[in-house]
VOPAGU-2260 file (C-alpha; in pm, 1 decimal, decimal comma):
REM VOPAGU-2260
SITE   aa  ch    i         X         Y         Z
SITE  MET   A    0    -290,2    1051,0    1282,5
SITE  HIS   A    1    -218,2    1065,7     991,6
SITE  THR   A    2    -403,8    1125,5     636,7
SITE  GLY   A    3    -397,3    1067,2     284,7
SITE  SER   A    4    -583,6     998,1     -46,8
SITE  CYS   A    5    -596,9     904,4    -398,5
SITE  LEU   A    6    -437,7    1168,0    -631,5
SITE  CYS   A    7    -782,2    1305,2    -739,8
SITE  GLY   A    8    -994,8    1303,8    -376,8
SITE  ALA   A    9   -1281,5    1110,9    -423,6
SITE  ILE   A   10   -1109,0     881,7    -154,6
SITE  THR   A   11    -980,0    1027,2     158,8
SITE  PHE   A   12    -888,5     788,8     458,0
SITE  THR   A   13    -735,1     876,4     875,4
SITE  VAL   A   14    -549,7     714,7    1027,3
SITE  SER   A   15    -599,5     745,8    1396,6
SITE  ALA   A   16    -228,7     514,1    1508,2
SITE  PRO   A   17     120,3     554,1    1436,8
SITE  LEU   A   18     223,7     449,2    1141,5
SITE  LYS   A   19     420,0      81,2    1100,3
SITE  ALA   A   20     771,4      79,2     928,4
SITE  PRO   A   21     636,3       6,1     567,2
SITE  ASP   A   22     822,9    -275,7     341,5
SITE  ALA   A   23     880,6    -284,4      33,1
SITE  CYS   A   24     731,6    -497,8    -210,3
SITE  HIS   A   25     919,3    -673,4    -576,3
SITE  CYS   A   26     725,0    -886,2    -688,4
SITE  GLY   A   27     551,6    -964,4    -989,3
SITE  GLN   A   28     169,7    -853,4    -952,1
SITE  CYS   A   29     301,2    -581,4    -692,3
SITE  ARG   A   30     497,7    -406,4    -934,8
SITE  LYS   A   31     218,2    -457,0   -1219,5
SITE  GLN   A   32     -27,3    -290,1   -1028,6
SITE  SER   A   33     205,9     -42,5    -900,0
SITE  GLY   A   34     401,7      32,5   -1252,5
SITE  HIS   A   35     736,3     -41,2    -918,0
SITE  TYR   A   36     768,6    -215,2    -606,5
SITE  TRP   A   37     503,3    -154,7    -406,1
SITE  ALA   A   38     632,9      27,8     -35,6
SITE  SER   A   39     284,4      30,3     218,6
SITE  THR   A   40     252,0     -43,0     560,4
SITE  ASP   A   41      -0,5    -291,9     794,9
SITE  VAL   A   42    -298,0    -102,6     903,2
SITE  ARG   A   43    -534,7    -240,8    1144,0
SITE  ARG   A   44    -889,1    -205,7    1034,0
SITE  SER   A   45   -1042,8     -52,7    1335,1
SITE  ASP   A   46    -704,5     261,9    1282,3
SITE  LEU   A   47    -913,7     301,5     984,0
SITE  ALA   A   48   -1131,2     535,3     839,7
SITE  ILE   A   49   -1183,8     591,3     415,2
SITE  GLU   A   50   -1445,3     893,3     356,5
SITE  GLY   A   51   -1543,4     837,7      -6,4
SITE  GLU   A   52   -1521,0     387,2     -34,4
SITE  ALA   A   53   -1816,6     437,4    -277,8
SITE  HIS   A   54   -1498,4     512,4    -541,5
SITE  ILE   A   55   -1338,0     232,3    -458,8
SITE  ARG   A   56   -1303,7     -67,5    -727,3
SITE  TRP   A   57   -1220,8    -423,4    -580,8
SITE  TYR   A   58    -960,2    -693,6    -818,7
SITE  GLN   A   59    -905,8    -967,1    -680,6
SITE  SER   A   60    -588,0   -1064,2    -705,2
SITE  SER   A   61    -575,3   -1382,0    -614,7
SITE  PRO   A   62    -819,6   -1598,6    -350,0
SITE  LYS   A   63    -635,1   -1413,2     -56,0
SITE  VAL   A   64    -611,2   -1008,0     -93,3
SITE  ARG   A   65    -821,4    -814,0    -317,9
SITE  ARG   A   66    -620,5    -506,9    -423,4
SITE  GLY   A   67    -826,8    -148,6    -431,9
SITE  PHE   A   68    -754,3     136,0    -641,6
SITE  CYS   A   69    -989,0     478,0    -713,0
SITE  ASP   A   70   -1265,2     365,5   -1013,7
SITE  THR   A   71   -1213,5     780,6   -1136,4
SITE  CYS   A   72    -852,8     812,7   -1105,4
SITE  GLY   A   73    -694,7     494,0   -1091,2
SITE  SER   A   74    -502,1     555,2    -801,9
SITE  CYS   A   75    -369,3     217,8    -606,3
SITE  LEU   A   76    -401,3     257,3    -262,9
SITE  PHE   A   77    -528,8    -121,0     -63,7
SITE  TRP   A   78    -372,0    -453,4     -29,0
SITE  ASP   A   79    -630,4    -617,9     132,2
SITE  PRO   A   80    -660,3    -963,4     307,3
SITE  PRO   A   81    -974,7   -1045,3     482,3
SITE  HIS   A   82    -859,3   -1286,6     657,4
SITE  ARG   A   83    -702,0   -1090,5     867,5
SITE  ASP   A   84    -776,7    -757,8    1117,5
SITE  THR   A   85    -568,9    -504,9     870,2
SITE  THR   A   86    -418,7    -372,5     579,0
SITE  ALA   A   87    -209,0    -210,6     384,0
SITE  ILE   A   88    -172,2     126,7     268,7
SITE  ALA   A   89      58,0     272,4      29,4
SITE  MET   A   90     300,5     481,8     167,1
SITE  GLY   A   91     274,3     709,1    -151,9
SITE  ALA   A   92     -96,8     754,5     -21,6
SITE  PHE   A   93     -45,7     938,5     288,2
SITE  ASP   A   94     -27,0    1316,5     351,0
SITE  GLN   A   95     381,1    1398,9     445,0
SITE  PRO   A   96     545,4    1383,4     695,4
SITE  THR   A   97     467,9     986,1     760,8
SITE  ASP   A   98     749,0     983,7    1003,4
SITE  THR   A   99     835,9     575,7     917,8
SITE  HIS   A  100    1104,0     436,2     706,5
SITE  LEU   A  101    1114,6     101,2     547,7
SITE  HIS   A  102    1243,7    -132,8     689,7
SITE  VAL   A  103    1262,6    -466,8     479,6
SITE  HIS   A  104    1177,7    -527,0      73,7
SITE  ILE   A  105    1049,7    -796,5      42,3
SITE  PHE   A  106     968,1   -1066,9    -243,7
SITE  THR   A  107    1266,8    -943,9    -368,1
SITE  ALA   A  108    1367,2   -1302,6    -573,3
SITE  ASP   A  109    1068,6   -1178,3    -822,6
SITE  LYS   A  110    1238,9    -804,1    -806,6
SITE  GLY   A  111    1264,6    -580,2   -1233,5
SITE  ASP   A  112    1602,1    -621,9   -1331,7
SITE  TYR   A  113    1572,9    -291,0   -1423,8
SITE  TYR   A  114    1675,0    -172,5   -1073,2
SITE  ASP   A  115    1929,1    -273,1    -788,2
SITE  ILE   A  116    1899,5    -258,2    -453,4
SITE  ALA   A  117    2138,3     -77,2    -280,5
SITE  ASP   A  118    1982,3     137,8      24,5
SITE  GLY   A  119    2087,8    -162,6     276,8
SITE  LEU   A  120    1818,1    -291,3     389,2
SITE  PRO   A  121    1711,6    -600,5     438,1
SITE  GLN   A  122    1626,0    -860,7     164,1
SITE  GLU   A  123    1382,2   -1119,5     145,2
């Protein structure tokens, strides 16, 4: 079981399954939302319990995806494609230990020009 929250604690969540290896997304939308790249793990909705859902605000960032953040502290928490049975959760929102490690960098052609990816992981 893994737990986590937004910065102020208005939203907390529990994942009742082992976490999948996270990816790091370098697309322009993720960088603008998070302030850098977005590291997240996909969680089956049936394994996710959220407390404080009334504090989640959703932004429809594309026709297929909405992004969830806390209406009190602004923490970016969720990347949610309603057509799938999973929700991506920001790795930084989890309490440690997560028992995971990044496994891939995605949308690297869109990465910021102010950093290099030098960890040896696959890049897509």
